[in-house]
Every structure is written in C-alpha cells, then in structure tokens.
N, C-alpha and C positions, 0 to 999 in steps of 0.2 A: 252244840255249845251255846250257852246262855251268855249274851253280851250285855254287860252292865255299865251304864254311864253314871259317873259321880259328878254332880254339879252343885252349885250353891253360891252363896255370897262370898265376897272377899273376907279372909280371916275368920271363916266359919269352921274350919277344921277338916277340909276335904282331904288333905294329905294325911292327916291323922287317921281318918276313916280308912283311907287306902292302906295305911300301914297295918291296921287291924285286919283288913281283908287279906293282905299278903301273908300275915301269920296264920290265917285260916287256909292257906294254900292256893289262893286265887292270884294268878299273874296280874300285876298292876302296871299300867302305863300312865305317865304324867304328860299331858300334851304340852305343858309349859317346857318340859325338858326337850320334847321334839322341836318345839318352836325355837329354842336356843340353838339346837343342832342345825336346824334349817338355815338360820341366819349365819352360822359359822361355816357351814359346809356346802351350801347350795349357791354356786356362783351366779346363777341367773337371778335368784331371789336377791342376793346382795347387790347386783347391778341395778335391779329394779328399785330397790330401796334407796340407793344413792341417787338415782335419777329423780325419784319422787321427793326425797327429803334433803338432798344436798350432801356434799362431801364432808360437811361438818359432823355427820353421824359416824364417821370412821375414827376409831380410837388409835392411840399410839402404836398398838400391836398390829394395825392394819385390818382388824375386824370391826364389825358393827359394835359401837358402844351403846349397849341397850339402855343405859341410864340416860344418855343424851337423847336417844330416840324416844324413850318413854316420856321425857319432859316435853318433847315436841308434840307428841300426839295426845298426851293425857287430857289437856284442856281444850282440845279441838275435835269435836265429833267427826268432822269431815276428814281430818288427818287420820283419826283412828280407823275410820272406814277404809281409807286407802291402805293403811298398814295391814288390816285384816284381809283385804282383797288380794294383796300381794303375797301374803304368807300362808293364809289358811288352806289354799288348794294343796300346797306342798306338805303342810302339816297333816292334813286329812289323808293324803296318799300314804305317807309314812305310817300313820296310825292304822290304816286298813292293812298294810303289809304286816304290821306287828300282830294284828288280830289273826290274820291268815296263818302266820307262823305258829301261833299258839294252838291252833285247832287240832293239831296232831296229838297233843298231850294234855290239854286242859278241857274240862267240861264247863268251866265258867272263866270268863276274863272280865276285868274291869278297867276302865280308863277314866282318869280325872280330866274333865273337860269343863273348865270354868264358864266358857261362853257357849255352851251347848245350844241353848235356846236362841241366843243372839245370832248364831250363824245358821240356824235352822237344821241342825244335824241330828235332832232327837230321833227321827224315824229310822235311823241306821242301828238303833240299839233296842234290845228286847225289854230292858228294865232301866228306868231312870230313878236314881236316888238323889234327892236334894239334901245337902247338909246345911242346917240353919243354926243361927245363934242370935242372941239378943244383940241389938245394935251397940249397947254399952260394952259388951264383950268384944265385938268386932273392933270398936274404936280403941279399946285398951290394947288389944293384940297388935293393931297397926302401929300404935305409939310405941309399944315395946320393940317393934322392928325399926324404930327410928323416925317415923313419920310425925310431923307436927299435927296438933289437933285439927287444924284447918285442912291440911292435906288428907288426913284420915277421913274426915267428913266428905271431902270432895271425891275421894276414891270410891267410897260407898255409894255416893250419889251418881257416879258416872256409870254404874252398872244397872242392868234390869233389876227391878225391885225384887227383893227376896220373896215377898208374898206371892208375886206372879210366878216365880220359879217353883215355889212350894205347891201352888195350885196345879201346875202342869205335871209334876212328878208323880211317879207311881208310889214312892215311899218318901217320907221325910224323917230325917234323923236330927235330933236337937242336941247340939254340943253346948250344954250349959251347966251341967251339974257334975262335972268331974269325969275322969277317964273310965272308971268302973261302969258307970251308967251308960256312957257312950259305947263301950264294948258290948254291953248287954243289948243295947238297941241294934247295933250292927249284927250281932249274932241272931237276934230275932228276925231281922229283915232277911238275912241269908237263909234261915230255916224256912221262912215264908216263900222265898224264891224257889227253894228246892221242893216245896210242897210238903214239908214235914208237919 
C-alpha cells in the first residue's frame, strides 16, 4: 500500500485535492477531523488541555470550545507547542489505526496533514504532496471564511513557509487556475505515483 501525505499552506486547497483523490477511489483522512474527535472523546487529552489552558476553554456544552482554545494559542508559539504536544500523539495514533484499517482493501491511502513537517511526521509516508497557492489567493479565501485581513496575514505568517514545504515535498500541486487544472494536476501526480 502506498501512503500519501497531503500538506501545504493554510487555505491552499488541501481538502479540495483530497476530494479529487477520493473521487479517484483513494481513501482520505483529514487529521483536523481526528483532532476534533480527540478533543471531544479522549478524556485524558481533555483533562490535560484544561490543566494547561484553564477551565475557560470549556464551552457551555461541557466540551472544549475550539474557538476559545484557538484564540489562546494562535498568537503564542509556546502555547501552540503545548497544544501540539498534548494532542498530536493521540491524533497520530488514531491516524495510524486508520491507515492500518485501510490496508485490507486499498492499494493507496492519503491523509491531509497540515503540520506534517512541523511535527516531523513526513518519514512515515511514502509520498508527500504539497498543495500551494498564491498568497493573494490564500488571503482572499481566509477572508471569505470570515477572517479579517490582519488575522488572515497572521495565520499565514504563523505557519512554516510554503516555499520550505514545497522544497521538501515529492510533488507540488498549484491551486491557482481553477478546478479543471487542479484536477488535471492531481491526476498527473497520481499517474506518476502509480508509475504510469
């Protein structure tokens, strides 16, 4: 089984590339979804988060309020590192379980891992694809999601540079000229991975 990691910058289109791959029959896992599940379902992670960040991160429903937690950690690299240290081991365990479960029926799987390089997880994957876009497109997409221009700039700046991710990846897909071209790039990369 070939294990493919999809990474890239914020608002570059990683999920869209994942959707195209899913239509090609490749099982896709979003680590952001696993992260949300870990915060909701893993009592030890929840306890550790409350101990690290305070009872104020608990929402009215008794669960972790991700928007409050996000505001706390976003502007503080030390707090972000703490959050990652508390959540990533559980996320990576669940991701590994998911990959193992796919092995019986799939010859290729892909996982969307935005912080692949930041957490040093790239060696666990056979192929790394970086999804890239122009910064102007990233900013526009973030603002369409409700972020202010200042917040959008800050979110892009808080990540590893897109150029560094592109340099380290096996393939780069540019999401800048419409869905048809994006699909063609994805299909070309998939053919290359298969050795066609």
